[in-house]
PDB file of N, CA, C and O in Angstrom:
ATOM      1  N   MET A   1     193.756 -24.395 137.191  1.00  0.00           N
ATOM      2  CA  MET A   1     194.279 -24.389 137.796  1.00  0.00           C
ATOM      3  C   MET A   1     194.189 -23.991 139.616  1.00  0.00           C
ATOM      4  O   MET A   1     193.437 -23.148 140.104  1.00  0.00           O
ATOM      5  N   ALA A   2     194.983 -24.692 140.228  1.00  0.00           N
ATOM      6  CA  ALA A   2     194.560 -24.423 141.794  1.00  0.00           C
ATOM      7  C   ALA A   2     195.736 -24.750 143.004  1.00  0.00           C
ATOM      8  O   ALA A   2     196.906 -25.113 142.884  1.00  0.00           O
ATOM      9  N   ALA A   3     195.306 -24.599 143.634  1.00  0.00           N
ATOM     10  CA  ALA A   3     196.484 -25.069 144.576  1.00  0.00           C
ATOM     11  C   ALA A   3     196.029 -25.714 145.485  1.00  0.00           C
ATOM     12  O   ALA A   3     194.805 -25.592 145.529  1.00  0.00           O
ATOM     13  N   SER A   4     196.585 -26.599 146.537  1.00  0.00           N
ATOM     14  CA  SER A   4     196.343 -27.604 147.266  1.00  0.00           C
ATOM     15  C   SER A   4     197.190 -27.689 148.516  1.00  0.00           C
ATOM     16  O   SER A   4     198.206 -26.996 148.569  1.00  0.00           O
ATOM     17  N   TYR A   5     196.880 -28.440 149.481  1.00  0.00           N
ATOM     18  CA  TYR A   5     198.241 -28.833 150.195  1.00  0.00           C
ATOM     19  C   TYR A   5     197.990 -30.096 151.325  1.00  0.00           C
ATOM     20  O   TYR A   5     196.885 -30.049 151.865  1.00  0.00           O
ATOM     21  N   SER A   6     198.779 -31.083 151.694  1.00  0.00           N
ATOM     22  CA  SER A   6     198.562 -32.042 152.354  1.00  0.00           C
ATOM     23  C   SER A   6     199.919 -32.026 153.296  1.00  0.00           C
ATOM     24  O   SER A   6     200.873 -31.248 153.279  1.00  0.00           O
ATOM     25  N   LYS A   7     199.606 -33.359 154.252  1.00  0.00           N
ATOM     26  CA  LYS A   7     200.749 -33.180 154.993  1.00  0.00           C
ATOM     27  C   LYS A   7     201.511 -34.396 154.646  1.00  0.00           C
ATOM     28  O   LYS A   7     200.946 -35.433 154.297  1.00  0.00           O
ATOM     29  N   VAL A   8     202.722 -34.281 154.736  1.00  0.00           N
ATOM     30  CA  VAL A   8     203.518 -34.938 154.433  1.00  0.00           C
ATOM     31  C   VAL A   8     204.730 -35.104 155.636  1.00  0.00           C
ATOM     32  O   VAL A   8     205.235 -34.043 156.005  1.00  0.00           O
ATOM     33  N   ASN A   9     205.201 -36.299 156.234  1.00  0.00           N
ATOM     34  CA  ASN A   9     205.880 -36.507 157.382  1.00  0.00           C
ATOM     35  C   ASN A   9     206.274 -35.298 157.918  1.00  0.00           C
ATOM     36  O   ASN A   9     207.335 -34.677 157.840  1.00  0.00           O
ATOM     37  N   GLY A  10     205.160 -35.061 158.512  1.00  0.00           N
ATOM     38  CA  GLY A  10     205.104 -33.844 159.554  1.00  0.00           C
ATOM     39  C   GLY A  10     205.179 -32.046 159.007  1.00  0.00           C
ATOM     40  O   GLY A  10     205.187 -31.011 159.673  1.00  0.00           O
ATOM     41  N   LYS A  11     205.207 -32.199 158.070  1.00  0.00           N
ATOM     42  CA  LYS A  11     205.288 -30.896 157.611  1.00  0.00           C
ATOM     43  C   LYS A  11     203.964 -30.914 156.077  1.00  0.00           C
ATOM     44  O   LYS A  11     203.600 -31.920 155.469  1.00  0.00           O
ATOM     45  N   PHE A  12     203.535 -29.529 155.837  1.00  0.00           N
ATOM     46  CA  PHE A  12     202.975 -29.154 154.664  1.00  0.00           C
ATOM     47  C   PHE A  12     203.631 -28.950 153.243  1.00  0.00           C
ATOM     48  O   PHE A  12     204.530 -28.157 152.963  1.00  0.00           O
ATOM     49  N   ARG A  13     202.921 -29.930 152.320  1.00  0.00           N
ATOM     50  CA  ARG A  13     203.326 -29.538 150.975  1.00  0.00           C
ATOM     51  C   ARG A  13     202.506 -29.332 150.010  1.00  0.00           C
ATOM     52  O   ARG A  13     201.786 -30.159 149.449  1.00  0.00           O
ATOM     53  N   VAL A  14     202.668 -27.649 149.710  1.00  0.00           N
ATOM     54  CA  VAL A  14     201.700 -26.940 148.909  1.00  0.00           C
ATOM     55  C   VAL A  14     201.974 -27.295 147.398  1.00  0.00           C
ATOM     56  O   VAL A  14     203.091 -27.040 146.947  1.00  0.00           O
ATOM     57  N   THR A  15     201.234 -27.740 146.774  1.00  0.00           N
ATOM     58  CA  THR A  15     201.338 -28.011 145.166  1.00  0.00           C
ATOM     59  C   THR A  15     200.284 -26.859 144.372  1.00  0.00           C
ATOM     60  O   THR A  15     199.062 -26.742 144.458  1.00  0.00           O
ATOM     61  N   PHE A  16     201.136 -26.196 143.696  1.00  0.00           N
ATOM     62  CA  PHE A  16     200.543 -25.321 142.247  1.00  0.00           C
ATOM     63  C   PHE A  16     200.781 -25.472 141.436  1.00  0.00           C
ATOM     64  O   PHE A  16     201.900 -25.461 140.924  1.00  0.00           O
ATOM     65  N   GLU A  17     199.239 -25.783 140.783  1.00  0.00           N
ATOM     66  CA  GLU A  17     198.890 -25.968 139.838  1.00  0.00           C
ATOM     67  C   GLU A  17     198.889 -25.188 138.567  1.00  0.00           C
ATOM     68  O   GLU A  17     197.881 -24.482 138.538  1.00  0.00           O
ATOM     69  N   TYR A  18     199.723 -25.024 137.373  1.00  0.00           N
ATOM     70  CA  TYR A  18     199.835 -23.807 136.630  1.00  0.00           C
ATOM     71  C   TYR A  18     198.869 -23.981 134.998  1.00  0.00           C
ATOM     72  O   TYR A  18     198.498 -23.207 134.115  1.00  0.00           O
ATOM     73  N   GLY A  19     198.759 -25.562 135.293  1.00  0.00           N
ATOM     74  CA  GLY A  19     197.622 -25.688 134.079  1.00  0.00           C
ATOM     75  C   GLY A  19     198.673 -26.789 133.249  1.00  0.00           C
ATOM     76  O   GLY A  19     199.537 -27.521 133.731  1.00  0.00           O
ATOM     77  N   LYS A  20     198.277 -26.622 131.897  1.00  0.00           N
ATOM     78  CA  LYS A  20     199.198 -27.776 131.175  1.00  0.00           C
ATOM     79  C   LYS A  20     200.207 -27.474 129.926  1.00  0.00           C
ATOM     80  O   LYS A  20     199.684 -26.700 129.125  1.00  0.00           O
ATOM     81  N   ALA A  21     201.214 -27.794 129.645  1.00  0.00           N
ATOM     82  CA  ALA A  21     202.447 -27.624 128.766  1.00  0.00           C
ATOM     83  C   ALA A  21     201.908 -27.996 127.419  1.00  0.00           C
ATOM     84  O   ALA A  21     200.981 -28.764 127.163  1.00  0.00           O
ATOM     85  N   GLU A  22     202.569 -27.391 126.712  1.00  0.00           N
ATOM     86  CA  GLU A  22     202.496 -27.749 125.161  1.00  0.00           C
ATOM     87  C   GLU A  22     202.419 -29.372 125.083  1.00  0.00           C
ATOM     88  O   GLU A  22     201.296 -29.731 124.730  1.00  0.00           O
ATOM     89  N   ASP A  23     203.114 -30.199 125.265  1.00  0.00           N
ATOM     90  CA  ASP A  23     203.294 -31.524 125.477  1.00  0.00           C
ATOM     91  C   ASP A  23     202.258 -32.223 125.996  1.00  0.00           C
ATOM     92  O   ASP A  23     202.238 -33.428 125.743  1.00  0.00           O
ATOM     93  N   GLY A  24     201.212 -31.667 126.799  1.00  0.00           N
ATOM     94  CA  GLY A  24     199.954 -32.215 127.420  1.00  0.00           C
ATOM     95  C   GLY A  24     200.432 -32.076 128.899  1.00  0.00           C
ATOM     96  O   GLY A  24     199.644 -31.635 129.736  1.00  0.00           O
ATOM     97  N   LYS A  25     201.861 -32.486 129.288  1.00  0.00           N
ATOM     98  CA  LYS A  25     201.804 -32.730 130.837  1.00  0.00           C
ATOM     99  C   LYS A  25     201.159 -31.467 131.507  1.00  0.00           C
ATOM    100  O   LYS A  25     200.830 -30.359 131.086  1.00  0.00           O
ATOM    101  N   ARG A  26     201.105 -32.237 133.003  1.00  0.00           N
ATOM    102  CA  ARG A  26     200.553 -30.875 134.053  1.00  0.00           C
ATOM    103  C   ARG A  26     202.168 -30.188 134.611  1.00  0.00           C
ATOM    104  O   ARG A  26     203.202 -30.768 134.943  1.00  0.00           O
ATOM    105  N   ILE A  27     201.770 -28.504 134.518  1.00  0.00           N
ATOM    106  CA  ILE A  27     202.775 -27.774 134.698  1.00  0.00           C
ATOM    107  C   ILE A  27     202.704 -27.798 136.403  1.00  0.00           C
ATOM    108  O   ILE A  27     201.603 -27.357 136.732  1.00  0.00           O
ATOM    109  N   ARG A  28     203.320 -28.079 137.299  1.00  0.00           N
ATOM    110  CA  ARG A  28     203.199 -28.189 139.071  1.00  0.00           C
ATOM    111  C   ARG A  28     204.622 -27.775 139.476  1.00  0.00           C
ATOM    112  O   ARG A  28     205.632 -28.190 138.907  1.00  0.00           O
ATOM    113  N   LYS A  29     204.611 -26.881 140.558  1.00  0.00           N
ATOM    114  CA  LYS A  29     205.478 -26.215 141.671  1.00  0.00           C
ATOM    115  C   LYS A  29     204.914 -26.770 142.697  1.00  0.00           C
ATOM    116  O   LYS A  29     203.692 -26.842 142.826  1.00  0.00           O
ATOM    117  N   PHE A  30     205.958 -27.325 143.727  1.00  0.00           N
ATOM    118  CA  PHE A  30     205.847 -27.532 145.007  1.00  0.00           C
ATOM    119  C   PHE A  30     206.832 -26.674 146.147  1.00  0.00           C
ATOM    120  O   PHE A  30     208.005 -26.336 145.992  1.00  0.00           O
ATOM    121  N   LYS A  31     205.932 -26.441 147.357  1.00  0.00           N
ATOM    122  CA  LYS A  31     206.952 -25.716 148.250  1.00  0.00           C
ATOM    123  C   LYS A  31     206.575 -26.877 149.605  1.00  0.00           C
ATOM    124  O   LYS A  31     205.913 -27.915 149.633  1.00  0.00           O
ATOM    125  N   THR A  32     206.979 -26.483 150.150  1.00  0.00           N
ATOM    126  CA  THR A  32     207.213 -27.443 151.212  1.00  0.00           C
ATOM    127  C   THR A  32     207.467 -26.619 153.055  1.00  0.00           C
ATOM    128  O   THR A  32     208.625 -26.586 153.471  1.00  0.00           O
ATOM    129  N   VAL A  33     206.425 -26.086 153.884  1.00  0.00           N
ATOM    130  CA  VAL A  33     206.583 -25.193 155.011  1.00  0.00           C
ATOM    131  C   VAL A  33     205.858 -26.440 155.906  1.00  0.00           C
ATOM    132  O   VAL A  33     205.209 -27.484 155.843  1.00  0.00           O
ATOM    133  N   ASP A  34     206.666 -25.226 156.989  1.00  0.00           N
ATOM    134  CA  ASP A  34     206.225 -26.165 158.747  1.00  0.00           C
ATOM    135  C   ASP A  34     204.965 -26.121 158.886  1.00  0.00           C
ATOM    136  O   ASP A  34     204.307 -27.153 159.022  1.00  0.00           O
ATOM    137  N   THR A  35     204.345 -24.736 158.873  1.00  0.00           N
ATOM    138  CA  THR A  35     202.870 -25.105 159.724  1.00  0.00           C
ATOM    139  C   THR A  35     201.659 -25.333 158.545  1.00  0.00           C
ATOM    140  O   THR A  35     201.883 -25.333 157.335  1.00  0.00           O
ATOM    141  N   GLU A  36     200.630 -25.484 159.031  1.00  0.00           N
ATOM    142  CA  GLU A  36     199.190 -25.883 158.279  1.00  0.00           C
ATOM    143  C   GLU A  36     199.264 -23.960 157.567  1.00  0.00           C
ATOM    144  O   GLU A  36     199.146 -23.624 156.389  1.00  0.00           O
ATOM    145  N   ALA A  37     199.488 -23.065 158.768  1.00  0.00           N
ATOM    146  CA  ALA A  37     198.737 -21.531 158.708  1.00  0.00           C
ATOM    147  C   ALA A  37     199.711 -21.048 157.531  1.00  0.00           C
ATOM    148  O   ALA A  37     199.252 -20.221 156.744  1.00  0.00           O
ATOM    149  N   GLU A  38     201.022 -21.506 157.354  1.00  0.00           N
ATOM    150  CA  GLU A  38     201.720 -20.772 156.392  1.00  0.00           C
ATOM    151  C   GLU A  38     201.400 -21.644 154.943  1.00  0.00           C
ATOM    152  O   GLU A  38     201.778 -21.087 153.912  1.00  0.00           O
ATOM    153  N   ALA A  39     200.678 -23.072 154.800  1.00  0.00           N
ATOM    154  CA  ALA A  39     200.146 -23.983 153.806  1.00  0.00           C
ATOM    155  C   ALA A  39     199.204 -23.258 153.437  1.00  0.00           C
ATOM    156  O   ALA A  39     199.458 -22.880 152.294  1.00  0.00           O
ATOM    157  N   ILE A  40     197.849 -22.689 153.933  1.00  0.00           N
ATOM    158  CA  ILE A  40     196.806 -22.131 153.988  1.00  0.00           C
ATOM    159  C   ILE A  40     197.119 -20.965 153.610  1.00  0.00           C
ATOM    160  O   ILE A  40     196.405 -20.681 152.648  1.00  0.00           O
ATOM    161  N   LYS A  41     198.002 -19.916 153.931  1.00  0.00           N
ATOM    162  CA  LYS A  41     198.285 -18.642 153.800  1.00  0.00           C
ATOM    163  C   LYS A  41     198.772 -18.800 152.006  1.00  0.00           C
ATOM    164  O   LYS A  41     198.023 -18.359 151.134  1.00  0.00           O
ATOM    165  N   LEU A  42     199.918 -19.386 151.712  1.00  0.00           N
ATOM    166  CA  LEU A  42     200.284 -19.893 150.186  1.00  0.00           C
ATOM    167  C   LEU A  42     199.652 -20.333 149.263  1.00  0.00           C
ATOM    168  O   LEU A  42     199.812 -19.896 148.123  1.00  0.00           O
ATOM    169  N   LYS A  43     198.687 -21.415 149.591  1.00  0.00           N
ATOM    170  CA  LYS A  43     196.943 -21.168 148.726  1.00  0.00           C
ATOM    171  C   LYS A  43     196.422 -20.421 148.466  1.00  0.00           C
ATOM    172  O   LYS A  43     196.027 -20.128 147.338  1.00  0.00           O
ATOM    173  N   THR A  44     196.202 -19.661 149.858  1.00  0.00           N
ATOM    174  CA  THR A  44     194.886 -18.592 149.418  1.00  0.00           C
ATOM    175  C   THR A  44     195.686 -17.774 148.657  1.00  0.00           C
ATOM    176  O   THR A  44     194.906 -17.061 148.024  1.00  0.00           O
ATOM    177  N   GLU A  45     197.036 -17.432 148.321  1.00  0.00           N
ATOM    178  CA  GLU A  45     197.677 -16.605 147.476  1.00  0.00           C
ATOM    179  C   GLU A  45     197.773 -16.609 146.057  1.00  0.00           C
ATOM    180  O   GLU A  45     197.829 -15.751 145.176  1.00  0.00           O
ATOM    181  N   PHE A  46     197.772 -18.004 146.124  1.00  0.00           N
ATOM    182  CA  PHE A  46     197.968 -18.528 144.955  1.00  0.00           C
ATOM    183  C   PHE A  46     196.403 -18.300 144.086  1.00  0.00           C
ATOM    184  O   PHE A  46     196.228 -17.947 142.920  1.00  0.00           O
ATOM    185  N   ASP A  47     195.477 -18.622 145.066  1.00  0.00           N
ATOM    186  CA  ASP A  47     194.747 -18.510 143.853  1.00  0.00           C
ATOM    187  C   ASP A  47     193.975 -17.566 144.235  1.00  0.00           C
ATOM    188  O   ASP A  47     192.813 -17.963 144.332  1.00  0.00           O
ATOM    189  N   TYR A  48     194.121 -16.449 144.504  1.00  0.00           N
ATOM    190  CA  TYR A  48     193.648 -14.800 144.947  1.00  0.00           C
ATOM    191  C   TYR A  48     194.445 -14.415 143.390  1.00  0.00           C
ATOM    192  O   TYR A  48     193.760 -13.855 142.535  1.00  0.00           O
ATOM    193  N   ASN A  49     196.006 -14.771 143.072  1.00  0.00           N
ATOM    194  CA  ASN A  49     196.129 -14.089 142.091  1.00  0.00           C
ATOM    195  C   ASN A  49     195.628 -14.873 141.154  1.00  0.00           C
ATOM    196  O   ASN A  49     194.951 -14.315 140.291  1.00  0.00           O
ATOM    197  N   GLN A  50     195.744 -15.764 141.104  1.00  0.00           N
ATOM    198  CA  GLN A  50     194.894 -16.913 139.756  1.00  0.00           C
ATOM    199  C   GLN A  50     193.658 -16.370 139.521  1.00  0.00           C
ATOM    200  O   GLN A  50     193.362 -15.979 138.391  1.00  0.00           O
ATOM    201  N   GLN A  51     192.976 -16.304 140.350  1.00  0.00           N
ATOM    202  CA  GLN A  51     191.230 -15.566 140.045  1.00  0.00           C
ATOM    203  C   GLN A  51     191.621 -13.936 139.231  1.00  0.00           C
ATOM    204  O   GLN A  51     190.989 -13.696 138.203  1.00  0.00           O
ATOM    205  N   ARG A  52     192.364 -13.172 139.587  1.00  0.00           N
ATOM    206  CA  ARG A  52     192.666 -11.938 138.981  1.00  0.00           C
ATOM    207  C   ARG A  52     193.734 -12.120 137.808  1.00  0.00           C
ATOM    208  O   ARG A  52     194.299 -11.103 137.405  1.00  0.00           O
ATOM    209  N   GLY A  53     193.986 -13.117 137.346  1.00  0.00           N
ATOM    210  CA  GLY A  53     195.125 -12.982 136.609  1.00  0.00           C
ATOM    211  C   GLY A  53     196.658 -12.670 136.322  1.00  0.00           C
ATOM    212  O   GLY A  53     197.475 -12.586 135.405  1.00  0.00           O
ATOM    213  N   MET A  54     196.508 -12.545 137.790  1.00  0.00           N
ATOM    214  CA  MET A  54     198.084 -12.018 137.803  1.00  0.00           C
ATOM    215  C   MET A  54     198.965 -13.146 138.173  1.00  0.00           C
ATOM    216  O   MET A  54     199.930 -12.681 138.780  1.00  0.00           O
ATOM    217  N   LEU A  55     199.057 -14.683 138.045  1.00  0.00           N
ATOM    218  CA  LEU A  55     199.961 -15.418 137.687  1.00  0.00           C
ATOM    219  C   LEU A  55     200.870 -15.646 136.843  1.00  0.00           C
ATOM    220  O   LEU A  55     200.478 -16.081 135.760  1.00  0.00           O
ATOM    221  N   VAL A  56     202.139 -15.473 137.003  1.00  0.00           N
ATOM    222  CA  VAL A  56     203.360 -15.245 135.954  1.00  0.00           C
ATOM    223  C   VAL A  56     204.267 -16.773 136.109  1.00  0.00           C
ATOM    224  O   VAL A  56     204.956 -17.085 137.081  1.00  0.00           O
ATOM    225  N   MET A  57     204.069 -17.485 135.020  1.00  0.00           N
ATOM    226  CA  MET A  57     204.979 -18.287 135.190  1.00  0.00           C
ATOM    227  C   MET A  57     206.317 -18.790 134.674  1.00  0.00           C
ATOM    228  O   MET A  57     206.546 -19.172 133.526  1.00  0.00           O
ATOM    229  N   LYS A  58     207.378 -18.717 135.946  1.00  0.00           N
ATOM    230  CA  LYS A  58     208.612 -18.587 135.541  1.00  0.00           C
ATOM    231  C   LYS A  58     209.252 -19.898 134.592  1.00  0.00           C
ATOM    232  O   LYS A  58     209.248 -21.091 134.893  1.00  0.00           O
ATOM    233  N   ASN A  59     209.731 -19.326 133.500  1.00  0.00           N
ATOM    234  CA  ASN A  59     210.446 -20.254 132.489  1.00  0.00           C
ATOM    235  C   ASN A  59     211.773 -19.920 132.389  1.00  0.00           C
ATOM    236  O   ASN A  59     212.481 -19.121 133.001  1.00  0.00           O
ATOM    237  N   GLU A  60     211.965 -20.682 131.507  1.00  0.00           N
ATOM    238  CA  GLU A  60     213.751 -20.680 131.219  1.00  0.00           C
ATOM    239  C   GLU A  60     214.110 -19.909 129.936  1.00  0.00           C
ATOM    240  O   GLU A  60     215.284 -19.741 129.603  1.00  0.00           O
ATOM    241  N   PHE A  61     212.655 -19.264 128.949  1.00  0.00           N
ATOM    242  CA  PHE A  61     212.803 -18.403 128.158  1.00  0.00           C
ATOM    243  C   PHE A  61     213.547 -17.021 128.410  1.00  0.00           C
ATOM    244  O   PHE A  61     213.350 -16.379 129.441  1.00  0.00           O
ATOM    245  N   THR A  62     214.280 -16.667 127.561  1.00  0.00           N
ATOM    246  CA  THR A  62     215.056 -15.204 127.084  1.00  0.00           C
ATOM    247  C   THR A  62     213.658 -14.428 126.828  1.00  0.00           C
ATOM    248  O   THR A  62     212.592 -15.010 126.625  1.00  0.00           O
ATOM    249  N   VAL A  63     213.785 -13.389 126.857  1.00  0.00           N
ATOM    250  CA  VAL A  63     212.755 -12.375 125.913  1.00  0.00           C
ATOM    251  C   VAL A  63     212.872 -12.610 124.613  1.00  0.00           C
ATOM    252  O   VAL A  63     211.825 -12.680 123.970  1.00  0.00           O
ATOM    253  N   ALA A  64     214.048 -12.771 123.976  1.00  0.00           N
ATOM    254  CA  ALA A  64     214.494 -12.798 122.728  1.00  0.00           C
ATOM    255  C   ALA A  64     213.734 -14.200 122.221  1.00  0.00           C
ATOM    256  O   ALA A  64     212.902 -13.921 121.358  1.00  0.00           O
ATOM    257  N   GLU A  65     213.776 -15.254 122.442  1.00  0.00           N
ATOM    258  CA  GLU A  65     213.528 -16.288 122.213  1.00  0.00           C
ATOM    259  C   GLU A  65     212.090 -16.432 122.226  1.00  0.00           C
ATOM    260  O   GLU A  65     211.381 -17.053 121.435  1.00  0.00           O
ATOM    261  N   HIS A  66     211.762 -15.748 123.268  1.00  0.00           N
ATOM    262  CA  HIS A  66     209.997 -15.638 123.529  1.00  0.00           C
ATOM    263  C   HIS A  66     209.446 -14.576 122.399  1.00  0.00           C
ATOM    264  O   HIS A  66     208.407 -14.796 121.777  1.00  0.00           O
ATOM    265  N   LEU A  67     210.162 -13.533 122.221  1.00  0.00           N
ATOM    266  CA  LEU A  67     209.852 -12.627 120.993  1.00  0.00           C
ATOM    267  C   LEU A  67     209.973 -13.739 119.872  1.00  0.00           C
ATOM    268  O   LEU A  67     208.829 -13.978 119.485  1.00  0.00           O
ATOM    269  N   GLU A  68     210.664 -14.319 119.366  1.00  0.00           N
ATOM    270  CA  GLU A  68     210.917 -15.123 117.965  1.00  0.00           C
ATOM    271  C   GLU A  68     209.842 -16.125 118.316  1.00  0.00           C
ATOM    272  O   GLU A  68     209.200 -16.442 117.314  1.00  0.00           O
ATOM    273  N   ARG A  69     209.376 -16.826 119.615  1.00  0.00           N
ATOM    274  CA  ARG A  69     208.436 -17.879 119.011  1.00  0.00           C
ATOM    275  C   ARG A  69     207.106 -17.146 119.202  1.00  0.00           C
ATOM    276  O   ARG A  69     206.089 -17.761 118.880  1.00  0.00           O
ATOM    277  N   TRP A  70     206.997 -15.962 119.665  1.00  0.00           N
ATOM    278  CA  TRP A  70     205.954 -14.921 119.348  1.00  0.00           C
ATOM    279  C   TRP A  70     205.703 -14.852 117.497  1.00  0.00           C
ATOM    280  O   TRP A  70     204.657 -15.042 116.876  1.00  0.00           O
ATOM    281  N   MET A  71     206.689 -14.607 117.120  1.00  0.00           N
ATOM    282  CA  MET A  71     206.134 -14.464 115.908  1.00  0.00           C
ATOM    283  C   MET A  71     206.166 -15.050 114.892  1.00  0.00           C
ATOM    284  O   MET A  71     205.886 -14.586 113.786  1.00  0.00           O
ATOM    285  N   LYS A  72     206.655 -16.592 115.246  1.00  0.00           N
ATOM    286  CA  LYS A  72     205.921 -17.595 114.513  1.00  0.00           C
ATOM    287  C   LYS A  72     205.032 -17.871 114.644  1.00  0.00           C
ATOM    288  O   LYS A  72     204.196 -17.678 113.762  1.00  0.00           O
ATOM    289  N   LEU A  73     204.670 -18.567 115.993  1.00  0.00           N
ATOM    290  CA  LEU A  73     203.521 -18.962 116.353  1.00  0.00           C
ATOM    291  C   LEU A  73     202.489 -18.493 116.323  1.00  0.00           C
ATOM    292  O   LEU A  73     201.434 -19.117 116.210  1.00  0.00           O
ATOM    293  N   TYR A  74     202.647 -17.038 116.440  1.00  0.00           N
ATOM    294  CA  TYR A  74     200.907 -15.994 116.312  1.00  0.00           C
ATOM    295  C   TYR A  74     200.761 -14.818 115.436  1.00  0.00           C
ATOM    296  O   TYR A  74     199.641 -14.411 115.129  1.00  0.00           O
ATOM    297  N   VAL A  75     202.052 -14.143 114.937  1.00  0.00           N
ATOM    298  CA  VAL A  75     202.202 -12.959 113.936  1.00  0.00           C
ATOM    299  C   VAL A  75     202.426 -13.464 112.405  1.00  0.00           C
ATOM    300  O   VAL A  75     202.327 -12.779 111.387  1.00  0.00           O
ATOM    301  N   GLU A  76     202.670 -14.495 112.484  1.00  0.00           N
ATOM    302  CA  GLU A  76     203.109 -15.141 111.151  1.00  0.00           C
ATOM    303  C   GLU A  76     201.160 -15.728 110.625  1.00  0.00           C
ATOM    304  O   GLU A  76     200.569 -15.652 109.549  1.00  0.00           O
ATOM    305  N   GLU A  77     200.758 -16.236 111.912  1.00  0.00           N
ATOM    306  CA  GLU A  77     199.474 -17.071 111.323  1.00  0.00           C
ATOM    307  C   GLU A  77     198.603 -15.998 111.195  1.00  0.00           C
ATOM    308  O   GLU A  77     197.964 -16.108 110.149  1.00  0.00           O
ATOM    309  N   ASN A  78     198.311 -14.987 111.844  1.00  0.00           N
ATOM    310  CA  ASN A  78     197.493 -14.167 112.184  1.00  0.00           C
ATOM    311  C   ASN A  78     197.311 -12.681 112.088  1.00  0.00           C
ATOM    312  O   ASN A  78     196.416 -11.980 112.560  1.00  0.00           O
ATOM    313  N   CYS A  79     198.267 -12.384 111.436  1.00  0.00           N
ATOM    314  CA  CYS A  79     198.914 -10.448 110.887  1.00  0.00           C
ATOM    315  C   CYS A  79     198.871 -10.662 109.713  1.00  0.00           C
ATOM    316  O   CYS A  79     198.690 -11.739 109.144  1.00  0.00           O
ATOM    317  N   GLN A  80     199.067  -9.452 109.202  1.00  0.00           N
ATOM    318  CA  GLN A  80     198.950  -9.085 107.371  1.00  0.00           C
ATOM    319  C   GLN A  80     200.477  -8.949 107.383  1.00  0.00           C
ATOM    320  O   GLN A  80     201.171  -8.583 108.332  1.00  0.00           O
ATOM    321  N   GLU A  81     200.864  -9.302 106.182  1.00  0.00           N
ATOM    322  CA  GLU A  81     202.250  -9.270 106.076  1.00  0.00           C
ATOM    323  C   GLU A  81     203.334  -8.014 106.488  1.00  0.00           C
ATOM    324  O   GLU A  81     204.459  -8.096 106.982  1.00  0.00           O
ATOM    325  N   THR A  82     202.334  -6.516 105.979  1.00  0.00           N
ATOM    326  CA  THR A  82     202.926  -5.242 106.267  1.00  0.00           C
ATOM    327  C   THR A  82     202.734  -5.086 108.240  1.00  0.00           C
ATOM    328  O   THR A  82     203.123  -4.088 108.847  1.00  0.00           O
ATOM    329  N   THR A  83     202.270  -5.932 108.716  1.00  0.00           N
ATOM    330  CA  THR A  83     201.942  -5.954 110.409  1.00  0.00           C
ATOM    331  C   THR A  83     202.903  -6.305 110.688  1.00  0.00           C
ATOM    332  O   THR A  83     203.669  -5.612 111.357  1.00  0.00           O
ATOM    333  N   ALA A  84     203.273  -7.829 110.157  1.00  0.00           N
ATOM    334  CA  ALA A  84     204.503  -8.815 110.292  1.00  0.00           C
ATOM    335  C   ALA A  84     206.223  -8.635 110.190  1.00  0.00           C
ATOM    336  O   ALA A  84     207.271  -9.128 110.606  1.00  0.00           O
ATOM    337  N   TYR A  85     205.703  -7.593 109.350  1.00  0.00           N
ATOM    338  CA  TYR A  85     207.163  -7.036 108.901  1.00  0.00           C
ATOM    339  C   TYR A  85     207.893  -5.769 109.711  1.00  0.00           C
ATOM    340  O   TYR A  85     209.095  -5.549 109.857  1.00  0.00           O
ATOM    341  N   GLY A  86     206.605  -4.930 110.238  1.00  0.00           N
ATOM    342  CA  GLY A  86     206.846  -3.943 111.210  1.00  0.00           C
ATOM    343  C   GLY A  86     207.306  -4.394 112.120  1.00  0.00           C
ATOM    344  O   GLY A  86     208.342  -3.816 112.448  1.00  0.00           O
ATOM    345  N   TYR A  87     206.899  -5.578 113.021  1.00  0.00           N
ATOM    346  CA  TYR A  87     206.727  -6.063 114.272  1.00  0.00           C
ATOM    347  C   TYR A  87     208.517  -6.973 113.890  1.00  0.00           C
ATOM    348  O   TYR A  87     209.376  -6.862 114.765  1.00  0.00           O
ATOM    349  N   ARG A  88     208.804  -7.646 112.812  1.00  0.00           N
ATOM    350  CA  ARG A  88     210.067  -8.070 113.074  1.00  0.00           C
ATOM    351  C   ARG A  88     211.392  -7.149 112.751  1.00  0.00           C
ATOM    352  O   ARG A  88     212.560  -7.475 112.956  1.00  0.00           O
ATOM    353  N   ASN A  89     210.939  -5.986 112.226  1.00  0.00           N
ATOM    354  CA  ASN A  89     212.034  -4.588 112.792  1.00  0.00           C
ATOM    355  C   ASN A  89     212.030  -4.381 113.637  1.00  0.00           C
ATOM    356  O   ASN A  89     213.208  -4.264 113.976  1.00  0.00           O
ATOM    357  N   ILE A  90     211.147  -4.135 114.750  1.00  0.00           N
ATOM    358  CA  ILE A  90     210.929  -3.801 116.288  1.00  0.00           C
ATOM    359  C   ILE A  90     211.566  -5.100 116.972  1.00  0.00           C
ATOM    360  O   ILE A  90     212.172  -5.058 118.043  1.00  0.00           O
ATOM    361  N   VAL A  91     211.350  -6.275 116.211  1.00  0.00           N
ATOM    362  CA  VAL A  91     212.144  -7.010 117.328  1.00  0.00           C
ATOM    363  C   VAL A  91     213.624  -7.391 116.887  1.00  0.00           C
ATOM    364  O   VAL A  91     214.370  -7.977 117.672  1.00  0.00           O
TER     365      VAL A  91
END
């Protein structure tokens, strides 16, 4: 995960790399700014936040959908039945 920028048609395009999705495709977001200084600032902020583990990827999951997915992919595979039962009641 990293950020980079390049000049495109007189403007600067900043690319934010968030890693790979479950299907193996890269997750990238783009932002176009007018000056190189703005591009450098965005790149620096992204890299700083990434190094400190502060990046949060925006997605289209609701909290309920995320919790259901977590229950299925993590809890059912890694927790005892009584723990899973307790989590199900909370969720």
